N, C-alpha and C positions, 0 to 999 in steps of 0.2 A: 219645916214639912213636917206634917205630923204621921210620925209612922203607924199605919191599921193595919190591920191583920183580922179576917172575914171570914171568918168555914161556917157557906153548909154544910144538910145534911139533913136530905128529906129523897125518897123514893121517887122511882120513874112518874111521871105527867105531873108533879105537883106542885112545878112552878119557880124551877129552881133556875133556869135559863134566862125567864124573865127576870128576877130578881137578878139576880148578875149582872144581868148589861143592863138595867137602870141601878146600880151601885157603881158599874163601871163608866156609864156616863153620866154621873153626879157627878161626881169624881172631873172630870173635864170641862164641867156647864159655868161650878166656879170663877169667876170674876177671873182673869189674864191667867187663868190653867189652863187653857185649849191644850199644849204641848203637854201635860200632865202627864197621858199616854206615852207618854217616852220614861215617868217612873213610877211604872203601873204596869204589874206582875200578875197574870189572874191565869189557873192554872185547875187545868179542868183530868180526866181521866180518862179520854179516848180521841185518838183522832177526831174521830166524826163530833165530838160534842165540841171543841174547837173551835172546828170548821162555824161549827153552827154558830161556837160565838160571836165567833169574827165580824161574819157575814148578819146576825140579828144587828150590833155596833153601827157597825157600817149601814144597815141595812134599815136602821130607828134612829142615827144621824141625821143620813138624807133629808128620812118621814119629816123630826121633825123641821128640820129646815126650810123643809118643803109645807108645812103642816098638813100635811097626805092625814086623810081620819083612821089609817090605822094604827097611827102611831099615837091616836086618842090616851087609848092604856098609858102609854110612857108617859102623855106628859101627866097624866092624872096622878102618875107613880113617882114624879119627879117634884110637881106642885105637893103632893103632902109629908117628901118626904121631909126633915127635923135641918139633911146637909140644906139643901134648898135656900130653905127659910122663907124673904118674900117674896125669891126672882122673880119678875111677869114673863110671860110666856112670849114675847117681846125680843126677852132681852135670854130666851131660855132656844129662843130661834134663831140667837145674833149667837152661842155660844156654840152648837150641834152646827151649824154654819164653818164658822171658824177649824173648834174640835177634826169637820171629815176634813178638807183638807188639808189641815197640817199631818194627819192620817195616813193621807192617801200620798205625800211630797213625803215621808218619812215611812215607808209602811215598817220596812227590816225595822223600824222600832215602840211596834206595835207588837204586844208580848199577849198573847195566846197564848199559848202552853196545852203541852201532855206534861203531866209527872211526868214520864222516863225524859222527856227534851230535856227540862226541866236539870235535871242534876244528870243528867248529860252537860250541860252545857256550865254549869258548875263544874264537874270532875273536870272541863276542860280550863277553865277555869285560873281553876289550884292548884292543875298539871305546871299549867305555865310557873305558877306564884314557886312552887317547892321544885 
């Protein structure tokens, strides 16, 4: 598995949540990757942003699976992505459903966190190691 670090820096209202949700969902849509969320961490600044991001990812996966019109911008962004290559809409919808089911059945590993909570978990783990 390739290690990837992507940082988005932009002002409020510039579409960061959309871009981050697309990136996160792309990781879940790759063939045999519906459990990729267990190895993916998204870090935000505030609890509000964390809740919004989690909600957006879940809503988008649901919408993609059920072909809801409000997720069409996500479908277009996913299809344009170089990561998705030439994935068909039906494959994207199927994978979105599988990823949604996987997340809902193992929600504790769905890691969208604030910077504070991430560093707290790092410190807890370091304390155990020491």
